[in-house]
N, C-alpha and C positions, 0 to 999 in steps of 0.2 A: 350388529352395529348398534351403538347406543341410540336410545330413543331421542337423544338430543341432537345427534349428528344428522346432517343432510345426506340424501342420496346423491345429489348433484348440485354443484354450485357454479354459477356463472359470475365471472369477475373480470375486471380489466377493460371495461368498455361501457359505452352508454346503454342504459336500460330505459326504454320509452314505455311508460305505463299506459298510454292512451286513455287516461282518465280525464275528467273534465278540466283539471288544472294543467294537463299535459306535463305531469310530473316526470322528472328524469332522476334516475338513480345510477349507481355504478356497480351494483352487485345484486344477485338474486339467488335464493336457495330453495330447493325442492325436496320434499320428503313424502313418500307414499302417494305420488302423483299430484300433490298439492303444493302451492307456494307457501313456504313457512317464514320467509323473510325477504323484504325488499329494502335496500338501503345502500349505504356507501361502503360498509365493511361488514361482511358476514363470516369472517374468518373463524369466529368462535363456533361455527356450525360444521367446520371441516374436521372429519375424523379419518381414521386410517383407511376406511373403505369408501370415502366420498370421492366421486369423480369430479374433477375441476375442469371447467371449460374456460380457457383463456380467450376472452373476446378480442383482445388485441386491437381495441379501437372499433371493432365491428358493432353494429347496432343489434340489440336484443329487443324484441317486441312480442306482443301476443300473436299467436298463430292467425293467419288470415282465414276468414270464413266467407265462402262464396254463397251469396243469398239467392242466386238464380243460375243453376247449372243443370245440364242433362248428362250426368256422369256416365251412365251405362251406355247411352247412345254414343257419346264421345268415345268411350272405350271400344265399342263395337266398330266404329268407323276407323279407329286406328289400325284395324286389321283388314280394312277394305281398300278400295281404290281411292287414294287420297289426292284431291285436286287443290288443296289449300296451298297458300304461299306463292301463288302466281296468278296473273290475270291474262296470260298469253294463251290463246286458243291452241296454237301449235304445241305448247307444252302440255295442255290438257290432253290432246290427242296422243302425244307421245306416251304419257303415263297410262292412259286407257289401253292403248295397244300393248304396252309392256305388261300391264296387269293381266290382260286377257291371255297373253302368251305364257305368263308364269302360272296361270291357274286354268289349264285346259279342261279340268274336270268341273269347273264351276258352271252350273246351268244358267246363272245370271251374272252379269257384271254389275256390282253394286258399290256404292260409295258416294262421294260428293265433295263439296267445298268450292265449286266454281262460283265465280262472281258475275253478277248481272252486267257489270260494266264491260265485260269482255265481248258482249254481243249487241248488235244494233237493236235499240229499243229494249235491251235487257232480255231478249227472247232468243234462246238457242234453237236450233232445228235438228230434226232427226237425220236428215241426209248427211250431215257432218259426222255423226256417230256411225251411220251405216258404212261410211268409207273405211272405218278402222275395225268395226265389229259388225259384219253383216249377218252372221249366222246365229248369234245368241242375243237374247234380249239384254238391253242396257238400261239402267234406271239410276240416275245420279241426282241427288238433291243439291240445291244451291247452298251457299254458305249460310243463309239465314233460315234454311229449312222451311221456307214458305212457298217454294217452287221446286220443280224437278224437270230434268232433261231426260227424255226417253228416245230410244231409236225406233225404227219402224217395226221391228220384230216385237218389241214390248207393247207398242200400241195395238198391234194385231192381236196379241195374246189377251190383252185387256178388252178387246172388242170396241176400241175407241175409233169411231169413224165420223164422217161429216154429219151423220144423223144422230150422234150421241149428244144429248142435251147437256149443257153446263149444270153441274150440281148447284144447289142453292147457296152453298158456301164456297164456291170456287169457280175457276175459269179454265177452259181448254183454249189455249191460244190457237188461232186459225189463220189460214191465208185468205185472200180476197174471194175465194170460192167456197169458203166455209170448211175447208179440210184441215184437220189437226196438223200442226207443224212440228210437234215434238216437245213442246213446253206445256207444263201443267201448273196451275197456280192454286194454292190453298187446298180446299177440299177436293179439287180435281185430282190431286195426287193419290187419293185413296182408291181411285179407279184402277190404278196399277198396283198400289200397295197391297190391295186385297188378294192379289194372285202371286205375290212374291213367295219364294221358298220359306218355310217357317224357320225362324231363329230358335234354336233349342235352348232349354234352360242352362245347359253347360256353356253355350255361347254367351248368354247374357251374364252369367257369373264371371266368366273369363274377361268379358268387357268391363265389368265393374272393377275387378282387381287390377286390370291394366290401367284403368282410369285412376284408381286410388293411388297407385304408384306414381303416376304423373303428377297428380294434384299435390301429393305430399312433397314431391321434389320442387314444387313452386311455393311451398310454405303454407299450403292450405291444410288445416286440421279439422275443419267441419264445413258442411255445406247444406244447402236446401236444394234437393232435386225437384225441379219444377214440373215433373210429369212422371210419376211412378205407376199409377194405375190409370190407363188411358183408354181412349176410344176415338171416334171420329177419324179413324185411319192411322192413329198413332199407336205404337206398341205398348204393351204392359210389361214393365221391367221389375215389378215388385218382387217376383220370386227370387231374383238375384240378391236383392237387399235382404230378404228374409233368410235366405240360406247363409249369406255371409254373416249376418248378425247371430244366427243360431250356432254356426260352426266356429265362431271366434275369429273370422277372417276380416271383419269390418273394424279397422283401426280408427277411422274417422267417426265423428258423430254426425248423423244424418237426419234431417227432417225431410220426409217425403211428402210431396204435394199430390193429393188424390185429384184425379181429373174430373172436372164438371162436364158431363156429356151434354153438349149444346143441343142435341136432338131430343133431350128429355127435359122434364121439369122437376118440380119438388118431389115427385115420386121416387127420385133416385137417392134422396137423403138417407133413408134407412140403410141402403147399400153402403153409403159412405160411412155411416156409424159402424157397421159391421167390419168394414175394411180398416177403419181406424183401430178398432180393438185387435183385429187379427194381425195387423202390421206394425205393432208396437212391441219391440223386443230388444233388449240390450241397448246398443248404441243407435238403434233405429226407432224413430217416432214419426208416425204418419198422422199428424194432427192438423194438417193444412189442406185446403181445397183450392185448386188452381182453376180460375175462370179466365178463359181466353176471350176477351171482349171484342177485339178487332184483329186485323191482319198487319201488314207492313206497308210503308209508304211507297216503296219502290214498285210494287205491283198494284198500287192504288186501292188497297183494301183496308188500310188504316183509317179509322173513323175520324173524320175532320168536321169542324163546324162550317168550313167553307169548301165548296167543291174544288176538285183538282182542276188544273189547267191541262190543255192538250199540248202537243208538240209545237204548235204555233203561238202558244201563250194565251189562247182564248179559254174562257170559262166553259166547263162541261157540266153535266148534271150529276156526275158521280162524286159523292162525298165519302166513299168508303163503306165499310160494313160494320154492323153491330151484330156480332154472332148471337148474343143473348138479348132478347127484347129488354130495353132499358127499364121499363116499368116492372116487368117480371123480375129483373135483376135485383131490384130493391127488396122484393119479397124473399127471394132466395138467400140473399146475403143476410137479411135480418134473421131468417130461420137458422142459418149456419152459425151465425154469431151467438145466438141464444143457446146453441148446443156446444159452445166452446171451441168451435173451429176457427182457426185463422183463415182468412181469405187472401189469396195471392193472385192479383190481377195481372194479366197481360194487357197493357194499355199503351199504345203508341201514339195515336192521334189525339188531338185535344178534345174531340167529342167523346171518344172512348174514356179518356181520363176523367172528364166531367161525369159521364155515366157511372163510372166506378166510384167516384167521390160521392155522388148522389146516393148510391147504394149504401156506402159506409154511413152517410149522414142518416139515412132511414134506420139503419141498425142501431145507431147511437140513440136516436130519438125513441125507439121502441124498447131497447134493452138497457139503456144507460151505457156508461163507458166501462165496458168489460175489458179484461186484460187479454184480448185476442190479437192485438198487434197486426191489423191488416196492412198490407203493403202493395204498392203499385209498381210494377217493373216496366222498364224501358223508357217511358216518358219522353218520347222523341219530340212531341209538340205539346206544350202545356199553355193553355190560355192564361194570360196574366191575372185575370180575376179568380182563377182557380188555385194559383200558387199559395195564397195564405190559408186555403182550406186544409192543406196537409197538416199544419200545426193545430188548427182549431179542432179537427176531427181525430187527431192522433193517428193519422195514416202515414206510414213511412214511405219515403221516396227511395226506391230501389234502382240504383243507377248502373247502367252498362256503359261506362265511360269511353271505351274504345271506339264507339261509333261517332263521337262528337268531334269529327275532324273533316277537313277538306280532303276528299279523295273522289275519284270519278263517280263512284256510286252515289255520293252526296251531290257533287257539283253537276253531274250530267243527268242523273236519273231521279233526283229528288227535288233540289231547289227549283229548277225550272217549272216543275209540275205543282209545287206548292205555291210559289210566288209570294210576294208581298209579306203580309204580317205573319202568316204561318211559318215561312222560312226563317223569320227572325225570332221565333219563339222556341227554337229547337234546343233540347238538352239544357234547360235553364238551371244548371246546378247551383250557380251563384245566387240566383234569385231565390231558390228554395232554401238555401242556407240562411240568407239574410231574412227570410220570412219566418225562420225558426223551425223549419221542418227537420225531423229526424232523417238522417241519410244513412242508407245501407248501400252495399255494392255487390255486384256479381258479374259474371262473364257471359252467360248464356252459351258457354261452350257446349257443343262444337260449332255453334254459329260463329263465334270469334274466339280468339286465343284465351285460354284459361289463366294466363299469367297475370296475377294481381299487379305486379310492378309495371307491366306494360300499360294497364288500365290507369293506374295511379299517375303515371307519366302524362297520359292524355288529360286526365282530370285537372292536372296542374298547368299543363302547357297548351292544351287544346290543339295539339298537333301530334302526329305519330313520332316516336323516337327515330332520329336519324333523317327525318324529312324536313326540309326547309320550306319556306313560304309562309303565307299568312296563317295566323291562328284562326280557328273557327269560333266566331262570336266570343272574343277573348274576355269580354266583361263577365262571362259565366265561369271563369276559372275558379278552382278551389285552391287554397293553400295546401302545402304538403301535409301538415298535421291533420287537417280536416279530412283529406283524402285517405290517409292511413287509418284514421278513426272510423271512417265509413266502412272500410274493408275488415275492420276488427270489431270494435265495440258496437258499431251500428248493425252489422250483420249478426252479431251475437244477440243483440236485442231482438231482431226479427226472429231469430231461431229459438227464442226463449231460453237461451243458454246464459243465464244471468251470473253464473260462476265462471264465465270465461269472457274473452274480448278485451279485458284490461288486466294489468298485472297488479294484484293485491294479495295480501296475506289471506289464505283460505281459498283462493281461487284455483281453478284447474291450471296445471302446468302445461298448457298448450302453447308452445313457444316457437318462434322462428328467429334464427340468427342470419342477418344479412351479411354480405361480404364487405360492407362498408357502411358508414353512416351517411345516408343520402342528404341529410341536412347540411353536411359539410361541403358539398359540391354545388355547382350551379343547377338550377332546375332543369335545364336542358339535358342533363346527364342522368336524371332519375331512371330512365329506361335502361341504362347500362348496369344498374344494380342487380345482383343475383342473390339467390338464396344459398346459404352455405350449409345450414342444418335445420331440421324440423323435428320437434318433439311433441308427442301426444301423451298427456298424463305423465309427463316427465320421462318418457321413453323415446329414444331416438328412432324415428321412422324414416329419416333421410339424412344423408351426410356422412 
């Protein structure tokens, strides 16, 4: 092929560049994995061996990048007992019974995806599981992976009794006599997780490849895995990424977040440096440290500035958890920033958000503004006085938009227990945008769907696709262009992939073709849009 000719040309439809000017073109050409032309006519680059993709009115845009996902965990769960997509207890039990019947050789029944709204107070019980699987241990995480449901056999094997104390970072749900009921929150999950059958390296690699196939089918060309080297009861999946990168199986570009062990302090930093060096290969770069600062609102472990209310609406003394001491957090983040690490915070409650921003501010004061691009994920509740700090500190707001809707978990298990001001400060996407914050986006899959278009639909409409009723805090909506930019250019910025995320000459040809142009239809139909084709470095990986 002539050096002048393109390998592939896209023409005949809108091309959205997701640059600052929201430029649109009508054609794009790729050669050797890079964009060589963006314009309205690139026909002079078509040669005898050039592949031409007729967009036929469909939208071409940069590949989506998920800034917070647990890909290996999600891929593993695809092969386990899947309880997602329903909130009916009878359906959970039907699937559990069927899975156990189909896998008689499995020593444990593992999986998850159940929703807290399915059970009174958000707490399932062991006796329900015992009725369908009495002879083998069952351990099923809920959809947010901050709680788990265990049957009696699992509790027995883990030695969990009325005399077992709650771990410092978790809760064993109990009856009025102090006996475990079968639900475990946060760190209490590790009491059972510690005795689960080991997941093999081959299992983890298969889970990664299974996940990669799914994510490519959703238009995702790169992601940040929010937990690759883990502890505190969470698995280490780094070997899967390293094997895939070494063997040429990793077609996505991946930033891996190394886990900050909240049971340790600054003495773990040399270990993180060693892991960063050993886990950077090919398309894999492990240059981020994940710090989980609090839990989740539904089990009252997200760190809030005001205590939670009880079921009667009265104030309690519980304002959630800070997994890392806030003063020490400033020291740790300053040290990590000085070493060139990006810090990726899990921060749901407004106190946790403030503690994370305080740590970033301390690092900026000590080190100056380094190009480490810290980001805060989840941001369920943000105090209004902290919203402008994202722009001032150069901290990116990493949005999980699918959660910003009215649904039973929000309306029955969250709002009544937050009450007042906290409930009105949830998922302030619009306020963050208006304050000048950089926005990125991710799914937190397998906590929620990995589909970027489903999340973009919610970011724009503040309600789930196909669901009628009131929008959730509609003043916090984003426009479609901003939501798409967050899932492309914004996440590319977080991932330090400055040659991707927008379509420009010289940039990577990581591309997605949608089956239509969502700007041409009503906002209520964004969720109906599907991915037609996905390309990484100009090579088709889906479609």
